[in-house]
C-alpha positions as CSV (number, residue, x, y, z in Angstrom):
1,M,0.1,0.2,-0.5
2,R,2.8,2.4,0.8
3,K,4.7,1.6,-2.4
4,R,1.4,2.3,-4.5
5,L,1.0,5.8,-2.1
6,A,4.3,6.7,-3.1
7,L,4.3,6.2,-6.6
8,L,0.7,8.6,-6.7
9,A,2.8,11.1,-4.7
10,V,5.5,10.9,-7.4
11,A,2.9,11.7,-10.1
12,L,1.0,13.9,-8.4
13,L,4.2,16.1,-7.7
14,L,6.2,15.7,-10.6
15,T,3.2,16.1,-12.9
16,L,4.7,17.7,-16.4
17,T,3.5,18.4,-20.1
18,G,4.1,15.6,-21.7
19,C,6.5,15.2,-24.9
20,A,6.7,13.1,-28.2
21,G,6.0,9.5,-27.6
22,A,8.8,6.8,-27.5
23,G,8.7,4.6,-30.4
24,E,8.3,7.1,-33.5
25,F,8.8,5.8,-36.5
26,G,10.7,8.1,-39.0
27,A,11.2,8.0,-42.7
28,S,14.2,5.8,-42.4
29,G,12.6,3.6,-39.7
30,R,12.8,3.3,-36.2
31,T,12.8,6.3,-33.6
32,L,14.1,6.1,-30.3
33,V,13.7,8.7,-27.4
34,I,15.9,9.3,-24.9
35,A,16.0,11.1,-22.2
36,I,19.3,12.5,-20.5
37,V,21.0,15.0,-18.4
38,S,22.1,17.7,-19.6
39,N,26.4,18.1,-18.5
40,P,29.4,18.0,-20.5
41,Q,30.0,14.6,-20.4
42,M,26.5,13.6,-22.5
43,N,26.6,16.5,-24.6
44,D,29.6,15.1,-25.9
45,A,27.7,11.6,-26.1
46,I,24.8,12.8,-28.2
47,A,27.9,15.2,-30.7
48,L,29.0,11.2,-31.0
49,S,25.5,10.0,-31.4
50,H,25.7,9.8,-35.6
51,E,28.8,7.3,-35.1
52,F,25.4,5.0,-34.0
53,E,23.1,5.9,-36.0
54,A,25.7,5.0,-38.9
55,A,26.4,1.2,-37.8
56,N,22.7,1.1,-37.2
57,P,20.6,2.2,-40.0
58,G,17.7,1.4,-39.1
59,I,17.9,3.7,-35.6
60,K,17.4,6.8,-35.5
61,L,17.9,8.9,-32.5
62,K,15.6,11.9,-30.8
63,F,17.6,13.1,-27.4
64,V,15.6,15.2,-24.8
65,S,18.1,17.2,-23.1
66,L,17.4,18.8,-20.0
67,P,19.0,20.3,-16.5
68,E,19.4,17.8,-14.0
69,N,16.7,19.0,-11.7
70,Q,14.0,18.9,-14.9
71,A,15.4,15.7,-15.9
72,R,15.0,13.6,-12.8
73,A,11.4,15.0,-12.4
74,K,10.2,14.4,-16.0
75,I,11.6,10.7,-16.0
76,T,10.3,10.1,-12.9
77,S,7.1,11.2,-14.1
78,S,7.0,9.0,-17.2
79,V,8.4,6.1,-15.6
80,A,6.5,6.1,-11.9
81,T,3.1,6.4,-14.4
82,Q,4.3,4.1,-17.2
83,G,3.5,7.0,-19.9
84,G,6.3,5.4,-22.2
85,E,7.3,8.9,-23.6
86,F,11.0,7.2,-23.4
87,D,12.9,4.4,-24.9
88,V,16.1,5.0,-22.9
89,V,16.3,7.3,-19.6
90,M,19.5,8.5,-17.6
91,I,19.0,7.6,-14.2
92,S,21.1,6.9,-11.1
93,N,21.6,4.6,-8.3
94,Y,19.1,6.3,-6.2
95,E,16.5,5.6,-8.7
96,T,17.9,2.0,-10.1
97,P,16.9,-0.4,-6.8
98,Q,13.7,1.2,-5.6
99,W,12.2,1.4,-9.6
100,A,13.6,-2.2,-10.3
101,A,12.0,-3.7,-7.0
102,N,8.6,-1.5,-8.2
103,G,8.7,-3.4,-11.6
104,W,9.3,0.0,-13.3
105,L,12.6,-1.1,-15.3
106,E,13.5,-3.7,-17.7
107,N,16.0,-6.2,-16.3
108,L,19.3,-5.7,-18.4
109,Q,21.2,-9.0,-17.0
110,P,20.0,-11.2,-19.9
111,Y,21.2,-8.6,-22.5
112,V,24.5,-7.6,-20.6
113,D,25.4,-11.9,-20.1
114,G,24.3,-12.1,-24.3
115,T,26.3,-9.5,-25.1
116,P,29.6,-10.6,-26.5
117,G,32.8,-8.7,-25.4
118,Y,30.2,-6.1,-23.5
119,D,32.6,-7.7,-20.2
120,P,30.1,-6.2,-16.8
121,A,32.9,-7.7,-15.1
122,D,34.9,-4.9,-15.8
123,F,32.6,-2.5,-14.4
124,I,34.1,-1.2,-11.0
125,P,32.3,-3.1,-8.7
126,S,30.9,-0.6,-6.3
127,I,29.8,1.0,-9.1
128,K,28.1,-2.5,-10.5
129,D,26.4,-3.3,-7.2
130,S,24.3,0.1,-6.8
131,L,22.8,-0.6,-9.9
132,S,21.8,-4.1,-9.3
133,Y,18.5,-5.5,-7.6
134,N,18.7,-9.4,-6.3
135,G,21.5,-9.6,-8.2
136,N,20.8,-8.3,-11.5
137,M,21.6,-5.4,-12.8
138,Y,19.1,-3.1,-14.0
139,A,20.7,0.1,-15.5
140,V,24.5,0.2,-16.8
141,P,26.7,3.0,-15.9
142,F,27.9,5.7,-18.1
143,Y,30.3,7.1,-15.9
144,G,30.4,6.8,-11.7
145,E,31.6,9.2,-9.6
146,S,33.0,10.4,-5.5
147,S,33.3,13.5,-4.3
148,F,36.8,15.1,-3.7
149,L,38.2,18.6,-3.2
150,A,40.3,20.6,-6.2
151,Y,42.4,23.1,-5.2
152,R,44.6,25.6,-7.2
153,K,48.2,24.5,-6.6
154,D,49.8,27.9,-7.1
155,L,47.2,29.9,-5.4
156,F,48.4,27.8,-2.5
157,D,52.2,28.0,-3.5
158,K,52.0,32.1,-3.8
159,A,49.8,32.2,-0.1
160,G,52.5,29.7,1.4
161,L,50.1,27.3,2.4
162,T,50.1,23.9,2.0
163,M,47.2,21.3,1.6
164,P,47.4,18.4,3.9
165,A,46.8,14.7,1.9
166,H,43.6,14.5,4.1
167,P,42.3,17.7,4.7
168,T,39.7,18.5,7.6
169,W,36.7,20.8,7.0
170,Q,38.3,22.8,9.4
171,Q,40.9,23.1,7.6
172,V,39.8,23.9,4.3
173,A,37.4,26.7,6.0
174,D,40.7,28.4,7.0
175,F,42.5,28.5,3.4
176,A,39.1,29.8,2.2
177,A,39.2,32.7,4.2
178,K,42.9,33.3,3.6
179,L,42.3,32.5,-0.1
180,D,39.3,34.7,-0.7
181,D,40.4,37.7,-2.8
182,K,37.2,40.4,-3.7
183,N,39.7,42.6,-5.6
184,T,40.7,39.9,-8.2
185,G,37.4,38.1,-8.3
186,I,38.7,34.7,-6.5
187,S,36.5,33.4,-4.2
188,G,38.2,31.2,-1.6
189,I,36.2,28.3,-2.5
190,C,33.1,27.0,-4.9
191,L,30.1,25.4,-3.0
192,R,26.8,24.3,-4.5
193,G,23.8,26.3,-3.7
194,K,21.6,25.7,-5.9
195,P,17.8,24.1,-4.5
196,G,17.8,20.5,-5.6
197,W,18.0,17.4,-3.7
198,G,20.5,16.3,-6.4
199,E,21.9,19.9,-6.1
200,N,23.1,21.6,-3.0
201,L,22.0,18.5,-0.6
202,A,25.2,16.3,-2.6
203,P,27.9,17.9,-0.8
204,F,25.9,19.0,2.4
205,D,24.9,15.4,2.9
206,T,28.6,14.8,3.0
207,I,29.5,17.3,5.3
208,A,26.3,16.9,7.6
209,N,27.3,12.6,7.4
210,T,31.2,13.5,8.8
211,F,30.2,15.8,11.6
212,G,28.1,12.9,12.8
213,A,24.4,13.9,11.3
214,S,22.1,12.3,10.1
215,W,18.6,12.0,8.6
216,F,17.1,9.8,10.6
217,D,17.8,7.6,13.9
218,P,17.8,3.9,13.7
219,N,14.1,4.5,14.7
220,W,13.1,6.6,12.0
221,N,13.0,9.4,14.1
222,A,13.8,13.1,11.7
223,Q,17.3,15.0,12.8
224,L,17.5,17.8,11.0
225,T,17.6,20.1,14.1
226,S,20.0,17.5,16.4
227,P,23.0,19.5,17.2
228,Q,25.3,18.0,14.7
229,F,23.1,18.8,12.1
230,K,23.1,22.6,13.4
231,T,26.4,22.6,13.4
232,A,26.8,21.0,9.9
233,A,24.5,23.0,8.2
234,N,25.6,26.9,10.3
235,F,29.1,25.4,8.9
236,Y,28.1,25.2,5.1
237,V,26.1,28.6,5.1
238,N,28.3,30.3,6.9
239,L,31.2,29.1,4.3
240,V,29.8,29.9,1.1
241,R,28.1,32.9,2.2
242,Q,31.5,34.3,3.4
243,H,33.9,32.9,0.8
244,G,31.9,31.0,-1.5
245,E,30.8,32.5,-5.3
246,V,28.7,35.1,-6.0
247,G,25.5,34.1,-6.5
248,A,26.0,30.8,-4.5
249,S,22.1,30.3,-3.6
250,S,21.7,29.9,-7.3
251,A,25.0,28.2,-8.1
252,G,25.1,23.9,-8.7
253,F,27.6,22.0,-10.3
254,S,27.9,23.4,-13.9
255,E,28.1,27.4,-12.5
256,C,31.1,25.9,-10.0
257,G,32.6,24.2,-12.7
258,T,32.5,27.4,-14.9
259,R,34.1,29.3,-11.8
260,Y,36.5,27.3,-11.1
261,S,37.8,26.6,-14.6
262,Q,37.9,30.3,-15.4
263,G,40.5,31.0,-12.4
264,Q,37.2,32.4,-10.3
265,A,37.5,30.2,-7.4
266,A,40.8,28.8,-5.1
267,M,39.2,25.8,-4.4
268,W,35.6,23.4,-5.1
269,Y,34.7,20.7,-3.6
270,D,32.2,18.5,-5.7
271,A,32.1,15.5,-7.8
272,T,35.4,13.5,-9.1
273,V,34.0,13.9,-12.7
274,M,34.7,17.9,-12.2
275,A,38.3,17.0,-13.2
276,G,37.9,16.2,-16.7
277,T,36.7,19.8,-16.9
278,N,39.0,21.9,-15.2
279,E,42.3,19.7,-17.2
280,D,40.3,20.5,-20.6
281,P,42.5,22.9,-22.7
282,S,39.8,23.4,-24.7
283,S,37.9,25.2,-22.2
284,S,39.8,25.7,-19.4
285,K,42.3,28.4,-18.1
286,I,43.9,26.3,-15.6
287,V,45.1,23.1,-17.1
288,G,47.6,21.4,-15.2
289,K,47.1,23.8,-12.1
290,S,45.0,21.8,-10.0
291,A,45.6,19.1,-7.7
292,Y,43.2,16.7,-5.9
293,V,42.7,15.3,-2.4
294,P,40.0,13.4,-0.7
295,A,36.5,15.1,0.6
296,P,37.3,16.7,3.7
297,V,36.3,14.8,7.4
298,E,35.6,15.5,10.4
299,Q,34.6,12.4,12.7
300,T,34.4,9.9,9.9
301,K,37.3,8.0,8.2
302,S,35.9,9.4,4.8
303,S,33.0,11.4,3.6
304,G,32.7,11.1,-0.3
305,W,29.8,10.1,-1.8
306,L,29.2,7.3,-4.3
307,Y,27.0,8.2,-7.7
308,T,26.5,7.3,-11.3
309,W,24.5,8.4,-14.2
310,S,23.4,5.4,-16.0
311,L,21.2,4.0,-18.8
312,A,17.7,2.1,-18.3
313,I,15.0,0.8,-19.8
314,P,11.5,1.5,-19.0
315,K,9.4,-1.6,-18.4
316,V,7.2,-0.3,-21.2
317,A,9.4,1.0,-24.1
318,K,8.4,-1.2,-27.1
319,D,11.6,-2.2,-28.8
320,K,13.9,-3.7,-26.3
321,Q,16.7,-4.8,-28.4
322,A,17.1,-1.4,-30.0
323,S,17.4,0.1,-26.9
324,W,19.7,-2.1,-25.5
325,A,21.5,-1.6,-28.6
326,F,22.4,2.2,-28.0
327,L,22.9,1.4,-24.2
328,N,25.6,-0.9,-25.6
329,W,27.1,1.4,-27.7
330,M,27.2,4.5,-25.2
331,T,28.4,2.1,-21.9
332,N,31.2,-0.3,-23.8
333,K,34.8,0.1,-23.6
334,E,35.0,1.1,-27.3
335,F,32.7,3.9,-26.5
336,V,35.7,5.3,-24.3
337,Q,37.9,5.0,-27.4
338,L,35.7,6.4,-29.4
339,V,35.6,9.5,-26.7
340,G,39.3,9.6,-26.0
341,K,40.2,10.2,-30.0
342,A,37.2,12.3,-30.8
343,D,37.4,14.9,-27.8
344,G,40.5,13.7,-26.3
345,W,41.2,11.9,-23.4
346,N,39.7,14.1,-20.4
347,A,36.2,14.0,-22.2
348,V,36.3,10.4,-20.9
349,P,34.2,9.0,-19.1
350,P,35.5,8.3,-15.8
351,G,34.4,5.9,-12.6
352,C,33.4,3.3,-14.5
353,R,35.4,0.8,-16.5
354,L,38.7,0.0,-14.5
355,S,39.8,-0.9,-18.4
356,T,39.5,3.1,-18.4
357,Y,42.4,3.3,-16.0
358,Q,45.0,1.2,-18.0
359,I,44.8,3.0,-21.3
360,P,48.1,4.7,-21.8
361,E,46.9,7.9,-23.2
362,Y,44.1,8.4,-20.8
363,R,46.7,7.7,-18.1
364,Q,48.6,10.1,-18.9
365,A,45.9,12.5,-19.5
366,A,44.6,11.7,-16.2
367,Q,47.3,11.4,-14.0
368,A,46.4,14.2,-11.9
369,Y,43.3,12.7,-10.9
370,A,42.6,9.3,-12.3
371,Q,43.9,7.7,-8.4
372,P,42.0,10.0,-6.8
373,T,38.8,9.3,-8.4
374,L,39.5,5.7,-7.8
375,D,40.6,5.9,-4.3
376,S,37.5,8.5,-3.8
377,I,34.8,5.8,-5.4
378,D,36.8,2.7,-3.0
379,A,35.9,4.6,0.7
380,A,33.1,5.9,-0.8
381,R,31.0,2.9,1.8
382,S,28.3,3.4,4.4
383,E,30.6,2.2,6.7
384,N,33.2,4.8,6.2
385,V,30.8,7.7,6.1
386,H,28.5,7.7,8.4
387,A,29.6,8.3,12.2
388,N,26.1,6.2,13.9
389,P,23.7,3.6,12.5
390,V,21.3,5.0,9.9
391,P,17.9,3.1,8.7
392,Y,18.7,3.9,5.2
393,T,20.8,3.6,2.5
394,G,23.1,6.1,0.7
395,I,25.6,8.9,1.0
396,Q,24.1,12.1,0.3
397,F,21.0,11.0,-0.5
398,V,18.3,8.7,1.8
399,G,17.4,5.8,-0.2
400,I,13.8,5.7,-0.2
401,P,10.9,7.4,-3.0
402,E,10.0,10.0,-0.8
403,F,13.6,11.5,-0.7
404,Q,12.5,13.1,-3.8
405,D,10.2,15.6,-2.3
406,L,11.7,15.8,1.3
407,G,15.4,16.2,-0.4
408,T,14.3,19.2,-2.6
409,R,12.0,20.8,0.2
410,V,15.2,20.8,2.4
411,S,17.1,22.1,-0.2
412,Q,15.2,25.0,-1.0
413,E,15.1,25.5,2.7
414,L,19.4,25.5,2.6
415,S,19.3,27.7,-0.4
416,A,17.1,30.7,1.2
417,A,19.3,30.2,4.3
418,I,22.3,30.4,1.6
419,A,20.9,33.7,0.3
420,G,20.1,35.1,3.8
421,Q,16.5,35.1,3.1
422,I,15.9,33.0,6.3
423,S,18.1,31.7,9.3
424,V,19.5,28.3,9.4
425,D,17.8,27.7,12.7
426,D,14.2,28.3,10.8
427,A,15.3,26.5,7.8
428,L,16.3,23.7,9.7
429,D,12.6,23.9,11.8
430,Q,10.9,23.6,8.9
431,S,12.9,20.7,7.5
432,Q,12.3,18.5,10.4
433,K,8.7,18.7,10.1
434,Y,9.1,17.7,6.4
435,A,11.7,15.0,7.6
436,Q,9.6,13.8,10.8
437,T,6.4,13.4,8.6
438,V,8.2,10.8,6.2
439,G,9.9,9.0,9.1
440,D,6.4,8.6,10.9
441,S,5.0,6.8,7.9
442,Y,8.1,4.5,8.0
443,R,8.0,4.1,11.7
444,E,4.1,2.7,11.4
445,A,5.0,0.8,9.1
446,K,7.2,-1.3,11.1
């Protein structure tokens, strides 16, 4: 009953205007409609999609590319209501096991096992496991990530500062205060402030975890006004308000990426995938000037998140063989080679296949961040990042269906605090009410 109510809630909350139906027939054959998140790696894949169409002359591709928050809402609404708008959807390790359990996704294991050369054993184990349900893969990874801290070596040297191999958040805050330079337009750090459970809550939740906070205790009592959560929230808001980027309350991954790569920030804490953008000579002004260290900690052994953007086939998709052909193309070893040769090795989707890190050209291009990326993904385990037991899965998210709405509401409160519209205490008081309603439903169901 609770699952049905959750599905209904998602449908009501995320009702959006429709798009062209999946499985259109074009003049030259089948057209697959693919819902995808708009970021540099996905845009590279779209630019190379003519290669797929040339190798599969009976299939045309139509991409619906949207910013992350919009993509999440549209994809969730379509898949949850079995609307059938899309043949392929880009989702994450948050949605995959939940949607698989609900019967919303096609089981990809038969396709994975039956495709010569696909080599699922080549996927990084933690990434593969996060996309599996009952031992079967229901999505295949396009790229995987944890989180780490990028910092400008030249600015640290100029200021006489030394970044520790394993920094604490207090050390990072001290560095940000010393490196913040309003005269040159360089902020001490860039941190996401844009609302969205996959936007500002991603970095913030890792900070909350390492400060000893959690969303719920083992009995599903909400903990958003606990001393630990308050300390973490005040730390985050004060750091980004005092030494973060201009317009922080509306800055997400893309905005921080632009600022950092254009030399407008001394540090940036975010997804490990950022490194490819930072080191891209075609767009970055700071190539070779950065170093990368693990996500800062306070009370825990590590604090980086675990995340993967992946591709799945909705259960109601009409032509699953054609859809799998596209998934195979976009997530196999040959695609890595294609991207490296066409767009440069820094553009290769990282954190996914072990074999990627054995390619000589990639190892050379990614020498500053390849090993830190693998180390961060390996350390992103619940026992390393949570100070206390929690009743949910997930590091930078709570692995329950309600978190899409709950997380978004709390992220809006956090963003308002960053903007100076409300106090941190007021933001957390309201957030506690949202979270307790969810927690009550889980406690009653026990």
